[in-house]
C-alpha positions as CSV (number, residue, x, y, z in Angstrom):
1,M,124.6,120.3,97.3
2,R,123.6,119.1,100.8
3,S,119.9,119.2,101.5
4,V,118.6,120.5,104.9
5,V,118.3,118.1,107.8
6,S,117.3,118.7,111.6
7,D,120.4,119.2,114.1
8,T,119.3,115.5,115.5
9,G,120.0,114.5,111.6
10,S,123.2,116.1,111.6
11,F,124.2,114.9,115.0
12,I,123.6,111.2,113.7
13,S,125.1,111.9,110.3
14,K,128.5,112.6,112.1
15,K,128.2,109.6,113.9
16,I,127.7,107.7,110.7
17,G,130.5,109.4,108.9
18,K,132.8,108.7,111.8
19,A,131.6,104.9,111.6
20,I,132.2,104.5,108.2
21,R,135.8,106.2,108.3
22,D,136.8,104.0,111.4
23,Y,135.7,100.8,109.7
24,G,136.0,101.4,106.1
25,M,132.4,100.6,106.0
26,I,131.7,102.2,102.5
27,E,134.0,102.0,99.4
28,E,134.1,103.5,96.1
29,G,131.6,101.7,93.7
30,D,129.9,99.7,96.6
31,R,126.4,98.2,95.9
32,I,124.5,98.4,99.3
33,L,121.5,96.8,100.0
34,L,119.9,98.2,103.1
35,G,117.7,95.9,105.4
36,L,114.3,97.9,106.1
37,S,112.2,96.9,108.7
38,G,110.2,99.7,109.0
39,G,111.4,100.6,112.5
40,K,113.0,103.5,113.5
41,D,116.7,102.5,113.2
42,S,116.3,101.3,109.7
43,M,114.2,104.0,108.7
44,T,116.9,106.6,109.9
45,L,119.8,105.0,108.5
46,L,118.0,105.2,104.8
47,K,117.3,108.6,105.2
48,L,120.9,109.4,106.2
49,L,122.6,107.1,103.9
50,K,120.6,108.2,101.1
51,E,121.1,112.0,102.2
52,R,125.0,111.2,102.3
53,Q,125.1,109.9,99.1
54,S,124.2,113.1,97.4
55,W,127.4,114.9,98.7
56,S,129.8,111.9,99.6
57,P,132.8,111.9,97.1
58,V,132.6,108.3,97.7
59,R,130.0,107.0,94.8
60,Y,127.9,104.1,96.0
61,E,124.7,102.3,95.0
62,L,122.0,102.2,97.5
63,A,118.7,100.2,97.3
64,V,116.3,98.7,100.2
65,G,115.4,94.9,100.8
66,C,112.4,94.5,102.8
67,I,111.7,91.0,104.2
68,E,108.1,90.2,105.6
69,S,107.5,87.1,107.4
70,D,104.2,85.3,108.2
71,M,105.1,85.9,112.0
72,E,102.5,87.8,114.1
73,C,105.1,90.5,114.7
74,D,104.6,91.3,111.0
75,N,101.0,91.5,110.8
76,G,100.0,95.0,109.3
77,L,103.3,95.7,107.8
78,D,102.5,98.9,106.2
79,K,104.2,98.1,102.8
80,R,102.5,100.9,101.2
81,R,103.9,103.6,103.4
82,I,107.3,101.9,103.1
83,G,107.0,101.9,99.2
84,K,105.9,105.8,99.3
85,I,108.7,106.7,101.6
86,T,111.4,104.7,99.4
87,K,109.8,106.4,96.2
88,N,110.0,109.8,97.8
89,L,113.7,109.3,98.5
90,G,114.4,107.8,95.0
91,V,115.6,104.4,96.2
92,R,114.8,101.2,94.8
93,C,112.8,98.8,97.2
94,V,112.5,95.1,96.8
95,L,109.9,93.5,99.2
96,K,110.0,89.5,99.7
97,K,107.6,87.7,101.8
98,I,108.9,84.4,103.5
99,E,107.0,81.6,105.4
100,I,108.4,80.9,108.8
101,K,105.6,79.3,110.7
102,E,105.8,76.0,108.5
103,K,109.7,75.8,109.0
104,S,109.2,76.3,112.5
105,K,107.7,72.7,113.2
106,G,109.5,71.0,116.4
107,K,111.0,74.4,117.1
108,E,110.3,77.4,119.1
109,A,109.2,80.4,116.7
110,G,110.5,83.3,118.7
111,C,112.1,86.6,117.7
112,F,115.5,84.7,117.3
113,W,114.1,82.3,114.9
114,C,112.2,84.8,112.9
115,S,115.1,87.2,112.6
116,W,117.7,84.7,111.4
117,N,115.3,83.8,108.6
118,R,114.8,86.9,107.8
119,R,118.5,87.8,107.8
120,K,119.3,84.9,105.6
121,A,116.5,85.8,103.2
122,L,118.2,89.4,103.1
123,F,121.8,88.1,102.4
124,N,120.2,85.9,99.7
125,M,118.3,88.7,98.1
126,A,121.8,90.7,98.2
127,H,123.4,87.8,96.4
128,D,120.9,87.6,93.8
129,M,120.8,91.2,93.0
130,G,124.8,91.7,92.8
131,Y,124.9,93.6,96.0
132,N,128.1,93.2,97.9
133,K,127.4,95.0,101.4
134,V,124.2,94.9,103.4
135,A,123.8,97.7,105.7
136,L,121.6,97.2,109.2
137,G,120.1,99.6,111.3
138,H,121.5,98.1,114.8
139,T,122.2,100.8,117.0
140,R,125.0,101.1,119.8
141,D,122.3,100.0,122.3
142,D,121.8,96.8,120.0
143,I,125.3,96.1,120.4
144,I,125.4,96.4,124.1
145,E,122.5,94.4,124.7
146,T,123.7,91.6,122.2
147,T,127.2,91.5,124.3
148,L,125.1,90.7,127.4
149,I,122.7,88.3,125.7
150,N,125.6,86.3,124.2
151,L,127.3,86.3,127.5
152,F,124.5,85.6,129.9
153,F,122.5,83.4,127.7
154,Q,125.1,81.7,125.1
155,G,128.2,81.5,127.5
156,H,130.5,83.1,125.1
157,I,131.9,86.7,124.6
158,S,131.1,88.2,121.2
159,T,128.5,90.8,119.7
160,M,127.5,92.5,116.7
161,N,130.7,93.8,114.8
162,P,130.2,97.4,113.1
163,K,131.7,95.6,109.7
164,Q,131.6,91.9,109.3
165,P,132.9,89.9,106.0
166,L,130.8,86.8,105.6
167,F,131.0,84.1,103.1
168,S,134.9,84.5,102.5
169,G,134.4,88.1,102.1
170,A,131.8,87.6,99.2
171,L,129.1,89.9,101.3
172,V,130.1,92.4,104.2
173,V,127.5,93.3,106.7
174,I,127.7,97.2,108.0
175,R,126.1,98.8,110.8
176,P,126.8,102.6,110.2
177,L,124.6,103.2,113.2
178,C,127.2,101.6,115.6
179,Y,127.8,104.9,117.4
180,V,124.4,106.1,117.6
181,D,122.2,105.2,120.6
182,G,118.5,104.1,120.3
183,E,116.7,107.0,121.7
184,T,118.6,109.6,119.6
185,A,117.5,107.4,116.4
186,R,114.0,107.6,117.8
187,R,114.0,111.1,118.1
188,F,115.2,111.7,114.6
189,A,112.6,109.4,113.5
190,R,110.0,110.9,115.4
191,E,111.1,114.4,113.7
192,T,111.0,113.2,110.3
193,G,107.6,111.2,110.8
194,Y,108.9,108.0,110.1
195,L,108.3,106.5,113.7
196,K,104.4,106.6,112.8
197,G,102.8,103.4,111.7
198,R,105.2,100.5,112.6
199,P,103.3,97.7,114.3
200,R,104.9,96.6,117.7
201,T,105.5,92.8,118.1
202,G,102.9,91.1,120.3
203,K,105.5,89.5,122.5
204,T,107.2,92.2,124.7
205,D,108.8,89.9,127.3
206,T,111.8,88.9,125.2
207,T,115.2,87.9,126.0
208,R,116.1,91.5,124.7
209,S,113.9,93.5,126.8
210,Y,114.8,91.7,129.9
211,V,118.5,92.6,129.2
212,R,117.3,96.2,128.5
213,R,115.7,96.2,132.0
214,I,119.0,95.1,133.7
215,I,121.3,97.8,131.9
216,K,118.4,100.4,132.6
217,D,118.7,99.4,136.3
218,A,122.5,99.1,136.5
219,E,122.5,102.9,134.8
220,K,120.9,104.0,138.4
221,R,124.3,102.8,139.9
222,C,126.8,103.7,137.1
223,P,125.3,106.3,134.7
224,N,128.2,105.1,132.2
225,V,127.3,101.5,132.3
226,K,126.2,101.4,128.5
227,T,129.8,103.0,127.2
228,N,131.7,100.6,129.4
229,I,130.0,97.5,128.3
230,Y,130.5,98.8,124.5
231,R,134.0,99.5,125.2
232,S,134.7,96.2,127.0
233,I,134.6,94.2,123.8
234,S,137.9,96.2,122.5
235,R,139.4,96.5,125.9
236,V,140.1,92.8,126.7
237,R,142.9,92.1,129.2
238,A,143.9,88.8,127.8
239,E,146.2,87.9,130.6
240,Y,143.4,88.0,133.1
241,I,141.5,85.3,131.0
242,D,143.0,81.8,131.1
243,L,140.0,79.6,132.0
244,R,140.5,76.0,131.2
């Protein structure tokens, strides 16, 4: 029997269901490790994937992997709160702490470097625990922003795939929130109380925040700019791209 969720939760759940169907994200017998940061997106995904598990005809196992680093953005990570929430949901939670500062000698230990190391640790955790899929809480906004970041700062056209096989298919990354905008996830996290207590990184002027401001400014002229960017990746006109 389905448990009661808010209207916002129902809306997001439908979007998650569409993403799962469109991309074949979850299959019978999958063992899914959800990367939990404690932020609004991953907490929303955890709550609704667990809810879905109770009634979905497709059976899958769900656990949480929480990677804590020694970077400033992780100072004050409320492990007790995360532990309480996962316990209440009946989800196994595995916490691992990694050292990034020592590896960062000679490199700028920014958000990208920290995120890369955390993701690597999460993938290793999934492998060691025998999980075949890793669920990440990236939203539609994250995908849109990444598209522009790669174009502006990396010089190539790419983005976050909703479903991405890695290591010759041994591990598959899924992003069930790919159809959900960040503000909707924030609203649901606020309604459920999951938005409280998450420390914010001290570094606010990041590349991503810069691109976010560009998008927000562009929306003043074109309200559909985010939708257009999101769709552009799957609407490439190859006949007009021949730069050698």
